N, C-alpha and C positions, 0 to 999 in steps of 0.2 A: 503494499500500500504505500503510494507516494503521494503526497499533498505539497502544494505549493500555495503560499499567501498571496492573496489579492494585491496586485499593485496599488501603489499611491497615486492618486490622480492629481496631475500638475496644472489641470486648467483651473484658471480662477472662477471663484465662486461668489455670488453675491449673498450678503448678509446685513445684519445690523448689528450695532455695539448697544451697551448697556443704556446709553443715552438716547437711543432710536436713530442715531446717524447711519446713513448707508455706507457699507465699506464692502472691499473686496478681500476674500480669504484665498490665499494662494498656500499651497502647501510646498515646502523647501526640504530637500532631503527625501530620505526614504523612512516612512513610517509605517511600515508593514503591519497588519495585526497578526499575532500568534494562532495560528489555526491548531495547535497541538492540543488545546484545551478541548476542541470540538472533535478531534480525531476520533475518540471512542464511540460517541453516538453515531458519527458518519460511518465508521467501520461495521458497527452493528447492524445499521439499517441497510447498508449495501449487502452483508452477509445474508440478511433476512430475505431480500429481494431475490438473490441468487439462489437460495434455497427453495423458495417458492416457485421459481421460474423452474428449476431441475424438477421438482415434484409434479409440476403441471405438464412438463413435456413427457416425462415418465408416464404419467396417466394417460396423455393422449396418445402415446405410441404402443401403449400395452393393450392387447385385446382382450387380457383376461380381468379387466378390472370390473368389478361390479358394485354399482352403489345401490344401497337398499335405502329407500326412501320410507320414512318412518309413517305410520298410520296418524293422522292428524284427527283427536276426536271432533266429531261433529262435520267432518267432510264426508262428501259423497264419493263413492268409488264407482 
């Protein structure tokens, strides 16, 4: 698993200061956020998607899969 932090945006943005005056915000240097903290939930979600994908592919390709639909009380059959 390889993660790359998002790049800093160097394009100036418009904002206001505490007094309400219009200012431009410019990022100087590299201030990339750390994605290491979010790596565990990202990896868990990715693993869950891959496992479910493999399960569904196996179920679709195997002809011996039988799905038993339970009887619902009050339904007509």
